[in-house]
Biopython code that builds the backbone (N, CA, C, O; Angstrom):
import numpy as np
from Bio.PDB.StructureBuilder import StructureBuilder

atoms = [
    (1, "MET", "N", (10.777, 4.485, 21.953)),
    (1, "MET", "CA", (11.630, 5.650, 22.114)),
    (1, "MET", "C", (12.941, 5.439, 21.363)),
    (1, "MET", "O", (13.499, 4.342, 21.360)),
    (2, "LEU", "N", (13.417, 6.492, 20.737)),
    (2, "LEU", "CA", (14.662, 6.407, 19.995)),
    (2, "LEU", "C", (15.838, 6.559, 20.956)),
    (2, "LEU", "O", (15.827, 7.395, 21.859)),
    (3, "TYR", "N", (16.830, 5.741, 20.737)),
    (3, "TYR", "CA", (18.040, 5.824, 21.550)),
    (3, "TYR", "C", (19.035, 6.706, 20.821)),
    (3, "TYR", "O", (19.603, 6.313, 19.802)),
    (4, "LEU", "N", (19.242, 7.906, 21.355)),
    (4, "LEU", "CA", (20.100, 8.875, 20.696)),
    (4, "LEU", "C", (21.339, 9.151, 21.547)),
    (4, "LEU", "O", (21.253, 9.317, 22.763)),
    (5, "SER", "N", (22.465, 9.195, 20.892)),
    (5, "SER", "CA", (23.680, 9.601, 21.596)),
    (5, "SER", "C", (24.230, 10.832, 20.891)),
    (5, "SER", "O", (24.306, 10.875, 19.663)),
    (6, "LYS", "N", (24.609, 11.819, 21.669)),
    (6, "LYS", "CA", (25.044, 13.079, 21.082)),
    (6, "LYS", "C", (26.540, 13.049, 20.797)),
    (6, "LYS", "O", (27.350, 12.799, 21.689)),
    (7, "ILE", "N", (26.899, 13.309, 19.525)),
    (7, "ILE", "CA", (28.294, 13.408, 19.119)),
    (7, "ILE", "C", (28.445, 14.724, 18.372)),
    (7, "ILE", "O", (27.940, 14.858, 17.257)),
    (8, "LYS", "N", (29.120, 15.685, 18.957)),
    (8, "LYS", "CA", (29.293, 17.031, 18.412)),
    (8, "LYS", "C", (27.943, 17.597, 17.988)),
    (8, "LYS", "O", (27.071, 17.795, 18.834)),
    (9, "ASN", "N", (27.751, 17.861, 16.691)),
    (9, "ASN", "CA", (26.510, 18.453, 16.214)),
    (9, "ASN", "C", (25.548, 17.430, 15.625)),
    (9, "ASN", "O", (24.557, 17.814, 15.003)),
    (10, "TYR", "N", (25.815, 16.134, 15.803)),
    (10, "TYR", "CA", (24.997, 15.102, 15.175)),
    (10, "TYR", "C", (24.288, 14.250, 16.202)),
    (10, "TYR", "O", (24.795, 14.023, 17.301)),
    (11, "TYR", "N", (23.106, 13.779, 15.832)),
    (11, "TYR", "CA", (22.425, 12.752, 16.594)),
    (11, "TYR", "C", (22.407, 11.494, 15.747)),
    (11, "TYR", "O", (22.098, 11.556, 14.557)),
    (12, "ILE", "N", (22.730, 10.359, 16.336)),
    (12, "ILE", "CA", (22.704, 9.105, 15.608)),
    (12, "ILE", "C", (21.484, 8.318, 16.077)),
    (12, "ILE", "O", (21.351, 7.987, 17.256)),
    (13, "ASP", "N", (20.614, 8.033, 15.144)),
    (13, "ASP", "CA", (19.439, 7.229, 15.434)),
    (13, "ASP", "C", (19.891, 5.773, 15.379)),
    (13, "ASP", "O", (20.173, 5.256, 14.298)),
    (14, "ARG", "N", (19.964, 5.114, 16.517)),
    (14, "ARG", "CA", (20.496, 3.748, 16.592)),
    (14, "ARG", "C", (19.619, 2.725, 15.873)),
    (14, "ARG", "O", (20.101, 1.656, 15.499)),
    (15, "ILE", "N", (18.352, 3.034, 15.678)),
    (15, "ILE", "CA", (17.442, 2.096, 15.021)),
    (15, "ILE", "C", (17.551, 2.197, 13.503)),
    (15, "ILE", "O", (17.685, 1.181, 12.821)),
    (16, "ASN", "N", (17.494, 3.412, 12.971)),
    (16, "ASN", "CA", (17.507, 3.605, 11.521)),
    (16, "ASN", "C", (18.899, 3.868, 10.956)),
    (16, "ASN", "O", (19.070, 3.873, 9.737)),
    (17, "PHE", "N", (19.879, 4.084, 11.796)),
    (17, "PHE", "CA", (21.256, 4.385, 11.398)),
    (17, "PHE", "C", (21.336, 5.577, 10.452)),
    (17, "PHE", "O", (22.165, 5.594, 9.543)),
    (18, "SER", "N", (20.487, 6.562, 10.659)),
    (18, "SER", "CA", (20.536, 7.735, 9.799)),
    (18, "SER", "C", (21.119, 8.904, 10.577)),
    (18, "SER", "O", (20.835, 9.084, 11.761)),
    (19, "LEU", "N", (21.933, 9.687, 9.899)),
    (19, "LEU", "CA", (22.551, 10.865, 10.507)),
    (19, "LEU", "C", (21.836, 12.118, 10.015)),
    (19, "LEU", "O", (21.545, 12.240, 8.826)),
    (20, "TYR", "N", (21.561, 13.016, 10.892)),
    (20, "TYR", "CA", (21.085, 14.316, 10.465)),
    (20, "TYR", "C", (21.582, 15.371, 11.437)),
    (20, "TYR", "O", (21.725, 15.121, 12.633)),
    (21, "THR", "N", (21.842, 16.554, 10.901)),
    (21, "THR", "CA", (22.427, 17.641, 11.669)),
    (21, "THR", "C", (21.343, 18.408, 12.407)),
    (21, "THR", "O", (20.333, 18.801, 11.823)),
    (22, "ILE", "N", (21.565, 18.612, 13.684)),
    (22, "ILE", "CA", (20.614, 19.379, 14.492)),
    (22, "ILE", "C", (20.777, 20.875, 14.213)),
    (22, "ILE", "O", (19.785, 21.602, 14.165)),
    (23, "ALA", "N", (21.999, 21.335, 14.031)),
    (23, "ALA", "CA", (22.269, 22.757, 13.875)),
    (23, "ALA", "C", (21.590, 23.331, 12.631)),
    (23, "ALA", "O", (21.143, 24.478, 12.656)),
    (24, "LEU", "N", (21.504, 22.559, 11.540)),
    (24, "LEU", "CA", (20.939, 23.056, 10.302)),
    (24, "LEU", "C", (19.465, 22.671, 10.136)),
    (24, "LEU", "O", (18.809, 23.130, 9.201)),
    (25, "MET", "N", (18.956, 21.852, 11.015)),
    (25, "MET", "CA", (17.595, 21.359, 10.887)),
    (25, "MET", "C", (16.606, 22.341, 11.506)),
    (25, "MET", "O", (16.862, 22.915, 12.565)),
    (26, "ALA", "N", (15.471, 22.526, 10.828)),
    (26, "ALA", "CA", (14.415, 23.351, 11.418)),
    (26, "ALA", "C", (13.855, 22.608, 12.616)),
    (26, "ALA", "O", (13.615, 21.403, 12.543)),
    (27, "ASN", "N", (13.647, 23.304, 13.704)),
    (27, "ASN", "CA", (13.214, 22.620, 14.923)),
    (27, "ASN", "C", (11.724, 22.784, 15.175)),
    (27, "ASN", "O", (11.285, 22.865, 16.322)),
    (28, "THR", "N", (10.948, 22.834, 14.095)),
    (28, "THR", "CA", (9.497, 22.858, 14.249)),
    (28, "THR", "C", (8.989, 21.429, 14.342)),
    (28, "THR", "O", (9.669, 20.483, 13.944)),
    (29, "LYS", "N", (7.790, 21.293, 14.872)),
    (29, "LYS", "CA", (7.200, 19.976, 15.053)),
    (29, "LYS", "C", (6.997, 19.286, 13.694)),
    (29, "LYS", "O", (7.227, 18.084, 13.559)),
    (30, "SER", "N", (6.568, 20.059, 12.700)),
    (30, "SER", "CA", (6.299, 19.496, 11.376)),
    (30, "SER", "C", (7.593, 19.039, 10.695)),
    (30, "SER", "O", (7.593, 18.040, 9.975)),
    (31, "ALA", "N", (8.694, 19.762, 10.917)),
    (31, "ALA", "CA", (9.977, 19.388, 10.319)),
    (31, "ALA", "C", (10.492, 18.083, 10.921)),
    (31, "ALA", "O", (11.061, 17.252, 10.214)),
    (32, "ILE", "N", (10.295, 17.907, 12.205)),
    (32, "ILE", "CA", (10.714, 16.676, 12.877)),
    (32, "ILE", "C", (9.890, 15.496, 12.356)),
    (32, "ILE", "O", (10.431, 14.417, 12.114)),
    (33, "LYS", "N", (8.578, 15.705, 12.184)),
    (33, "LYS", "CA", (7.706, 14.659, 11.638)),
    (33, "LYS", "C", (8.106, 14.338, 10.203)),
    (33, "LYS", "O", (8.092, 13.178, 9.789)),
    (34, "ARG", "N", (8.458, 15.365, 9.455)),
    (34, "ARG", "CA", (8.864, 15.193, 8.058)),
    (34, "ARG", "C", (10.125, 14.334, 7.969)),
    (34, "ARG", "O", (10.228, 13.488, 7.081)),
    (35, "ILE", "N", (11.076, 14.533, 8.865)),
    (35, "ILE", "CA", (12.299, 13.726, 8.883)),
    (35, "ILE", "C", (11.967, 12.263, 9.132)),
    (35, "ILE", "O", (12.531, 11.375, 8.492)),
    (36, "ARG", "N", (11.046, 12.012, 10.068)),
    (36, "ARG", "CA", (10.620, 10.635, 10.329)),
    (36, "ARG", "C", (9.977, 10.025, 9.092)),
    (36, "ARG", "O", (10.239, 8.872, 8.749)),
    (37, "ARG", "N", (9.139, 10.803, 8.430)),
    (37, "ARG", "CA", (8.442, 10.320, 7.232)),
    (37, "ARG", "C", (9.440, 10.035, 6.110)),
    (37, "ARG", "O", (9.328, 9.020, 5.423)),
    (38, "ILE", "N", (10.407, 10.920, 5.924)),
    (38, "ILE", "CA", (11.413, 10.741, 4.880)),
    (38, "ILE", "C", (12.231, 9.481, 5.119)),
    (38, "ILE", "O", (12.547, 8.760, 4.172)),
    (39, "SER", "N", (12.580, 9.205, 6.379)),
    (39, "SER", "CA", (13.369, 8.001, 6.659)),
    (39, "SER", "C", (12.575, 6.737, 6.360)),
    (39, "SER", "O", (13.138, 5.746, 5.896)),
    (40, "ARG", "N", (11.260, 6.765, 6.623)),
    (40, "ARG", "CA", (10.404, 5.612, 6.272)),
    (40, "ARG", "C", (10.308, 5.463, 4.760)),
    (40, "ARG", "O", (10.397, 4.354, 4.235)),
    (41, "GLN", "N", (10.126, 6.586, 4.057)),
    (41, "GLN", "CA", (10.028, 6.555, 2.597)),
    (41, "GLN", "C", (11.326, 6.053, 1.973)),
    (41, "GLN", "O", (11.303, 5.329, 0.978)),
    (42, "THR", "N", (12.458, 6.439, 2.559)),
    (42, "THR", "CA", (13.759, 6.031, 2.043)),
    (42, "THR", "C", (13.913, 4.517, 2.096)),
    (42, "THR", "O", (14.406, 3.910, 1.145)),
    (43, "THR", "N", (13.495, 3.902, 3.202)),
    (43, "THR", "CA", (13.620, 2.446, 3.309)),
    (43, "THR", "C", (12.717, 1.743, 2.302)),
    (43, "THR", "O", (13.109, 0.731, 1.721)),
    (44, "VAL", "N", (11.511, 2.270, 2.089)),
    (44, "VAL", "CA", (10.592, 1.683, 1.101)),
    (44, "VAL", "C", (11.178, 1.820, -0.294)),
    (44, "VAL", "O", (11.159, 0.866, -1.072)),
    (45, "ASN", "N", (11.701, 3.005, -0.618)),
    (45, "ASN", "CA", (12.265, 3.244, -1.942)),
    (45, "ASN", "C", (13.498, 2.380, -2.191)),
    (45, "ASN", "O", (13.711, 1.908, -3.308)),
    (46, "LYS", "N", (14.313, 2.171, -1.149)),
    (46, "LYS", "CA", (15.494, 1.313, -1.296)),
    (46, "LYS", "C", (15.085, -0.121, -1.618)),
    (46, "LYS", "O", (15.711, -0.783, -2.446)),
    (47, "SER", "N", (14.024, -0.596, -0.953)),
    (47, "SER", "CA", (13.573, -1.968, -1.225)),
    (47, "SER", "C", (13.005, -2.082, -2.634)),
    (47, "SER", "O", (13.193, -3.104, -3.294)),
    (48, "ARG", "N", (12.314, -1.048, -3.102)),
    (48, "ARG", "CA", (11.790, -1.057, -4.474)),
    (48, "ARG", "C", (12.918, -1.051, -5.490)),
    (48, "ARG", "O", (12.867, -1.773, -6.485)),
    (49, "LYS", "N", (13.930, -0.244, -5.244)),
    (49, "LYS", "CA", (15.080, -0.162, -6.142)),
    (49, "LYS", "C", (15.802, -1.513, -6.179)),
    (49, "LYS", "O", (16.272, -1.949, -7.230)),
    (50, "SER", "N", (15.881, -2.161, -5.027)),
    (50, "SER", "CA", (16.508, -3.478, -4.933)),
    (50, "SER", "C", (15.709, -4.506, -5.734)),
    (50, "SER", "O", (16.288, -5.330, -6.442)),
    (51, "ARG", "N", (14.363, -4.457, -5.621)),
    (51, "ARG", "CA", (13.513, -5.367, -6.402)),
    (51, "ARG", "C", (13.709, -5.149, -7.892)),
    (51, "ARG", "O", (13.713, -6.109, -8.663)),
    (52, "PHE", "N", (13.871, -3.900, -8.307)),
    (52, "PHE", "CA", (14.119, -3.553, -9.705)),
    (52, "PHE", "C", (15.419, -4.188, -10.191)),
    (52, "PHE", "O", (15.456, -4.842, -11.233)),
    (53, "ARG", "N", (16.480, -3.983, -9.419)),
    (53, "ARG", "CA", (17.791, -4.523, -9.805)),
    (53, "ARG", "C", (17.791, -6.041, -9.849)),
    (53, "ARG", "O", (18.339, -6.635, -10.778)),
    (54, "SER", "N", (17.177, -6.678, -8.848)),
    (54, "SER", "CA", (17.186, -8.139, -8.791)),
    (54, "SER", "C", (16.358, -8.746, -9.925)),
    (54, "SER", "O", (16.705, -9.812, -10.432)),
    (55, "ALA", "N", (15.267, -8.084, -10.331)),
    (55, "ALA", "CA", (14.464, -8.582, -11.451)),
    (55, "ALA", "C", (15.259, -8.527, -12.748)),
    (55, "ALA", "O", (15.224, -9.463, -13.546)),
    (56, "ILE", "N", (15.981, -7.419, -12.958)),
    (56, "ILE", "CA", (16.820, -7.283, -14.156)),
    (56, "ILE", "C", (17.929, -8.339, -14.150)),
    (56, "ILE", "O", (18.199, -8.962, -15.177)),
    (57, "LYS", "N", (18.572, -8.540, -12.987)),
    (57, "LYS", "CA", (19.650, -9.530, -12.879)),
    (57, "LYS", "C", (19.138, -10.935, -13.164)),
    (57, "LYS", "O", (19.800, -11.724, -13.837)),
    (58, "LYS", "N", (17.938, -11.241, -12.636)),
    (58, "LYS", "CA", (17.358, -12.568, -12.853)),
    (58, "LYS", "C", (17.126, -12.811, -14.338)),
    (58, "LYS", "O", (17.410, -13.894, -14.850)),
    (59, "MET", "N", (16.608, -11.798, -15.025)),
    (59, "MET", "CA", (16.372, -11.934, -16.467)),
    (59, "MET", "C", (17.690, -12.075, -17.219)),
    (59, "MET", "O", (17.782, -12.862, -18.161)),
    (60, "ASN", "N", (18.705, -11.327, -16.817)),
    (60, "ASN", "CA", (20.012, -11.422, -17.476)),
    (60, "ASN", "C", (20.638, -12.804, -17.289)),
    (60, "ASN", "O", (21.307, -13.312, -18.189)),
    (61, "LEU", "N", (20.421, -13.412, -16.119)),
    (61, "LEU", "CA", (20.915, -14.778, -15.895)),
    (61, "LEU", "C", (20.223, -15.769, -16.831)),
    (61, "LEU", "O", (20.856, -16.675, -17.372)),
    (62, "ILE", "N", (18.906, -15.582, -17.012)),
    (62, "ILE", "CA", (18.157, -16.448, -17.929)),
    (62, "ILE", "C", (18.662, -16.263, -19.358)),
    (62, "ILE", "O", (18.797, -17.231, -20.107)),
    (63, "LEU", "N", (18.942, -15.005, -19.731)),
    (63, "LEU", "CA", (19.448, -14.723, -21.078)),
    (63, "LEU", "C", (20.844, -15.298, -21.284)),
    (63, "LEU", "O", (21.170, -15.744, -22.384)),
    (64, "ASP", "N", (21.674, -15.292, -20.239)),
    (64, "ASP", "CA", (23.019, -15.870, -20.330)),
    (64, "ASP", "C", (22.968, -17.376, -20.559)),
    (64, "ASP", "O", (23.841, -17.944, -21.214)),
    (65, "LYS", "N", (21.923, -18.024, -20.005)),
    (65, "LYS", "CA", (21.747, -19.470, -20.220)),
    (65, "LYS", "C", (21.191, -19.766, -21.608)),
    (65, "LYS", "O", (21.160, -20.919, -22.038)),
    (66, "LYS", "N", (20.744, -18.707, -22.317)),
    (66, "LYS", "CA", (20.158, -18.815, -23.656)),
    (66, "LYS", "C", (18.913, -19.703, -23.674)),
    (66, "LYS", "O", (18.697, -20.470, -24.611)),
    (67, "ASP", "N", (18.111, -19.586, -22.634)),
    (67, "ASP", "CA", (16.875, -20.354, -22.519)),
    (67, "ASP", "C", (15.707, -19.463, -22.922)),
    (67, "ASP", "O", (15.156, -18.733, -22.098)),
    (68, "LYS", "N", (15.334, -19.530, -24.204)),
    (68, "LYS", "CA", (14.302, -18.642, -24.740)),
    (68, "LYS", "C", (12.931, -18.907, -24.110)),
    (68, "LYS", "O", (12.178, -17.973, -23.833)),
    (69, "LYS", "N", (12.614, -20.181, -23.888)),
    (69, "LYS", "CA", (11.305, -20.537, -23.332)),
    (69, "LYS", "C", (11.134, -19.950, -21.922)),
    (69, "LYS", "O", (10.099, -19.367, -21.602)),
    (70, "GLU", "N", (12.158, -20.115, -21.097)),
    (70, "GLU", "CA", (12.113, -19.582, -19.726)),
    (70, "GLU", "C", (12.083, -18.055, -19.734)),
    (70, "GLU", "O", (11.397, -17.438, -18.919)),
    (71, "ALA", "N", (12.832, -17.448, -20.660)),
    (71, "ALA", "CA", (12.871, -15.992, -20.763)),
    (71, "ALA", "C", (11.500, -15.437, -21.153)),
    (71, "ALA", "O", (11.049, -14.436, -20.596)),
    (72, "LEU", "N", (10.845, -16.089, -22.108)),
    (72, "LEU", "CA", (9.508, -15.651, -22.527)),
    (72, "LEU", "C", (8.488, -15.826, -21.406)),
    (72, "LEU", "O", (7.544, -15.043, -21.297)),
    (73, "ALA", "N", (8.676, -16.853, -20.569)),
    (73, "ALA", "CA", (7.774, -17.072, -19.439)),
    (73, "ALA", "C", (7.968, -16.006, -18.365)),
    (73, "ALA", "O", (7.007, -15.604, -17.709)),
    (74, "PHE", "N", (9.215, -15.543, -18.182)),
    (74, "PHE", "CA", (9.515, -14.558, -17.131)),
    (74, "PHE", "C", (9.252, -13.121, -17.587)),
    (74, "PHE", "O", (9.117, -12.227, -16.751)),
    (75, "LEU", "N", (9.179, -12.886, -18.898)),
    (75, "LEU", "CA", (9.029, -11.525, -19.431)),
    (75, "LEU", "C", (7.793, -10.781, -18.909)),
    (75, "LEU", "O", (7.929, -9.619, -18.525)),
    (76, "PRO", "N", (6.598, -11.382, -18.873)),
    (76, "PRO", "CA", (5.441, -10.648, -18.335)),
    (76, "PRO", "C", (5.600, -10.284, -16.851)),
    (76, "PRO", "O", (5.164, -9.218, -16.417)),
    (77, "LYS", "N", (6.227, -11.178, -16.084)),
    (77, "LYS", "CA", (6.461, -10.888, -14.659)),
    (77, "LYS", "C", (7.426, -9.710, -14.511)),
    (77, "LYS", "O", (7.230, -8.830, -13.672)),
    (78, "LEU", "N", (8.469, -9.712, -15.342)),
    (78, "LEU", "CA", (9.442, -8.620, -15.321)),
    (78, "LEU", "C", (8.772, -7.304, -15.705)),
    (78, "LEU", "O", (8.969, -6.281, -15.050)),
    (79, "ASN", "N", (7.978, -7.342, -16.774)),
    (79, "ASN", "CA", (7.269, -6.153, -17.241)),
    (79, "ASN", "C", (6.377, -5.590, -16.131)),
    (79, "ASN", "O", (6.376, -4.385, -15.882)),
    (80, "SER", "N", (5.621, -6.464, -15.469)),
    (80, "SER", "CA", (4.734, -6.060, -14.388)),
    (80, "SER", "C", (5.521, -5.442, -13.232)),
    (80, "SER", "O", (5.153, -4.389, -12.711)),
    (81, "GLU", "N", (6.598, -6.105, -12.843)),
    (81, "GLU", "CA", (7.429, -5.635, -11.720)),
    (81, "GLU", "C", (8.012, -4.247, -12.016)),
    (81, "GLU", "O", (7.960, -3.353, -11.171)),
    (82, "LEU", "N", (8.568, -4.075, -13.228)),
    (82, "LEU", "CA", (9.185, -2.793, -13.573)),
    (82, "LEU", "C", (8.141, -1.675, -13.650)),
    (82, "LEU", "O", (8.408, -0.552, -13.222)),
    (83, "MET", "N", (6.970, -1.968, -14.184)),
    (83, "MET", "CA", (5.940, -0.928, -14.281)),
    (83, "MET", "C", (5.364, -0.554, -12.915)),
    (83, "MET", "O", (4.997, 0.599, -12.694)),
    (84, "LYS", "N", (5.283, -1.525, -11.997)),
    (84, "LYS", "CA", (4.840, -1.214, -10.629)),
    (84, "LYS", "C", (5.824, -0.262, -9.962)),
    (84, "LYS", "O", (5.428, 0.684, -9.281)),
    (85, "ILE", "N", (7.110, -0.526, -10.166)),
    (85, "ILE", "CA", (8.146, 0.312, -9.558)),
    (85, "ILE", "C", (8.171, 1.690, -10.214)),
    (85, "ILE", "O", (8.367, 2.702, -9.543)),
    (86, "ALA", "N", (7.969, 1.720, -11.540)),
    (86, "ALA", "CA", (7.950, 3.004, -12.257)),
    (86, "ALA", "C", (6.752, 3.846, -11.829)),
    (86, "ALA", "O", (6.839, 5.073, -11.783)),
    (87, "LYS", "N", (5.645, 3.195, -11.520)),
    (87, "LYS", "CA", (4.430, 3.899, -11.112)),
    (87, "LYS", "C", (4.652, 4.689, -9.825)),
    (87, "LYS", "O", (4.073, 5.759, -9.638)),
    (88, "THR", "N", (5.497, 4.151, -8.936)),
    (88, "THR", "CA", (5.749, 4.815, -7.658)),
    (88, "THR", "C", (6.780, 5.930, -7.770)),
    (88, "THR", "O", (6.929, 6.726, -6.843)),
    (89, "GLY", "N", (7.502, 5.999, -8.902)),
    (89, "GLY", "CA", (8.447, 7.089, -9.114)),
    (89, "GLY", "C", (9.872, 6.795, -8.689)),
    (89, "GLY", "O", (10.721, 7.685, -8.731)),
    (90, "VAL", "N", (10.153, 5.564, -8.280)),
    (90, "VAL", "CA", (11.524, 5.217, -7.899)),
    (90, "VAL", "C", (12.412, 5.238, -9.140)),
    (90, "VAL", "O", (13.535, 5.740, -9.106)),
    (91, "ILE", "N", (11.891, 4.685, -10.237)),
    (91, "ILE", "CA", (12.536, 4.835, -11.542)),
    (91, "ILE", "C", (11.510, 5.475, -12.468)),
    (91, "ILE", "O", (10.309, 5.416, -12.207)),
    (92, "LYS", "N", (11.978, 6.080, -13.537)),
    (92, "LYS", "CA", (11.047, 6.716, -14.461)),
    (92, "LYS", "C", (10.445, 5.676, -15.388)),
    (92, "LYS", "O", (11.035, 4.623, -15.630)),
    (93, "LYS", "N", (9.260, 5.986, -15.904)),
    (93, "LYS", "CA", (8.544, 5.060, -16.776)),
    (93, "LYS", "C", (9.353, 4.762, -18.030)),
    (93, "LYS", "O", (9.371, 3.631, -18.514)),
    (94, "GLN", "N", (10.021, 5.784, -18.550)),
    (94, "GLN", "CA", (10.843, 5.604, -19.755)),
    (94, "GLN", "C", (11.988, 4.629, -19.487)),
    (94, "GLN", "O", (12.340, 3.829, -20.354)),
    (95, "ASN", "N", (12.564, 4.696, -18.294)),
    (95, "ASN", "CA", (13.647, 3.784, -17.896)),
    (95, "ASN", "C", (13.148, 2.340, -17.906)),
    (95, "ASN", "O", (13.823, 1.452, -18.428)),
    (96, "ALA", "N", (11.979, 2.108, -17.336)),
    (96, "ALA", "CA", (11.396, 0.764, -17.308)),
    (96, "ALA", "C", (11.102, 0.283, -18.717)),
    (96, "ALA", "O", (11.406, -0.860, -19.056)),
    (97, "SER", "N", (10.513, 1.144, -19.544)),
    (97, "SER", "CA", (10.180, 0.785, -20.923)),
    (97, "SER", "C", (11.434, 0.455, -21.723)),
    (97, "SER", "O", (11.450, -0.492, -22.509)),
    (98, "ARG", "N", (12.484, 1.247, -21.516)),
    (98, "ARG", "CA", (13.743, 1.028, -22.232)),
    (98, "ARG", "C", (14.345, -0.324, -21.862)),
    (98, "ARG", "O", (14.803, -1.064, -22.732)),
    (99, "ASN", "N", (14.342, -0.644, -20.563)),
    (99, "ASN", "CA", (14.877, -1.936, -20.112)),
    (99, "ASN", "C", (14.086, -3.098, -20.698)),
    (99, "ASN", "O", (14.672, -4.081, -21.153)),
    (100, "ILE", "N", (12.761, -2.993, -20.690)),
    (100, "ILE", "CA", (11.914, -4.055, -21.227)),
    (100, "ILE", "C", (12.157, -4.216, -22.727)),
    (100, "ILE", "O", (12.233, -5.335, -23.234)),
    (101, "SER", "N", (12.279, -3.094, -23.428)),
    (101, "SER", "CA", (12.513, -3.124, -24.868)),
    (101, "SER", "C", (13.829, -3.817, -25.201)),
    (101, "SER", "O", (13.881, -4.665, -26.092)),
    (102, "ARG", "N", (14.877, -3.460, -24.493)),
    (102, "ARG", "CA", (16.198, -4.063, -24.753)),
    (102, "ARG", "C", (16.196, -5.555, -24.451)),
    (102, "ARG", "O", (16.781, -6.347, -25.190)),
    (103, "ILE", "N", (15.541, -5.928, -23.372)),
    (103, "ILE", "CA", (15.474, -7.341, -22.998)),
    (103, "ILE", "C", (14.670, -8.125, -24.032)),
    (103, "ILE", "O", (15.040, -9.244, -24.388)),
    (104, "THR", "N", (13.566, -7.539, -24.517)),
    (104, "THR", "CA", (12.741, -8.186, -25.535)),
    (104, "THR", "C", (13.541, -8.425, -26.814)),
    (104, "THR", "O", (13.430, -9.478, -27.442)),
    (105, "LYS", "N", (14.358, -7.419, -27.193)),
    (105, "LYS", "CA", (15.214, -7.574, -28.376)),
    (105, "LYS", "C", (16.199, -8.717, -28.181)),
    (105, "LYS", "O", (16.437, -9.497, -29.103)),
    (106, "LYS", "N", (16.778, -8.822, -26.979)),
    (106, "LYS", "CA", (17.725, -9.898, -26.689)),
    (106, "LYS", "C", (17.035, -11.256, -26.775)),
    (106, "LYS", "O", (17.601, -12.210, -27.309)),
    (107, "ILE", "N", (15.808, -11.345, -26.246)),
    (107, "ILE", "CA", (15.058, -12.597, -26.290)),
    (107, "ILE", "C", (14.785, -12.999, -27.739)),
    (107, "ILE", "O", (14.942, -14.164, -28.103)),
    (108, "ASN", "N", (14.375, -12.031, -28.566)),
    (108, "ASN", "CA", (14.076, -12.324, -29.968)),
    (108, "ASN", "C", (15.306, -12.732, -30.750)),
    (108, "ASN", "O", (15.198, -13.451, -31.744)),
    (109, "SER", "N", (16.480, -12.282, -30.314)),
    (109, "SER", "CA", (17.707, -12.639, -31.026)),
    (109, "SER", "C", (18.246, -14.022, -30.615)),
    (109, "SER", "O", (19.174, -14.532, -31.244)),
    (110, "LEU", "N", (17.663, -14.637, -29.552)),
    (110, "LEU", "CA", (18.111, -15.965, -29.126)),
    (110, "LEU", "C", (17.732, -17.019, -30.146)),
    (110, "LEU", "O", (18.029, -18.198, -29.955)),
]
sb = StructureBuilder()
sb.init_structure("model")
sb.init_model(0)
sb.init_chain("A")
sb.init_seg("    ")
for serial, (resi, resn, name, xyz) in enumerate(atoms, 1):
    if name == "N":
        sb.init_residue(resn, " ", resi, " ")
    sb.init_atom(name, np.array(xyz, "f"), 0.0, 1.0, " ", f" {name:<3s}", serial, name[0])
structure = sb.get_structure()
């Protein structure tokens, strides 16, 4: 059961820490289910976005060390990770391709 405390026109979901307005929300059963589904999707998408950022940062750290061998070893893993995330729609495929292309150019210039 969700622990809700009423503050003016808002309900605060103590578990998910998400705010939503009751006054503007449709009060149908399907709309309530949709809100639950959206909050679950949001947490999944946030974790995917975080994985995207951390993979890029990890590669940039390797590039800063100017270690071409390690960078070439990590490149296929990075490519796979970015394309998995792009497939789900968190980032666009072109965004992933652009990042991989730029990183590949940096590796070749080492």
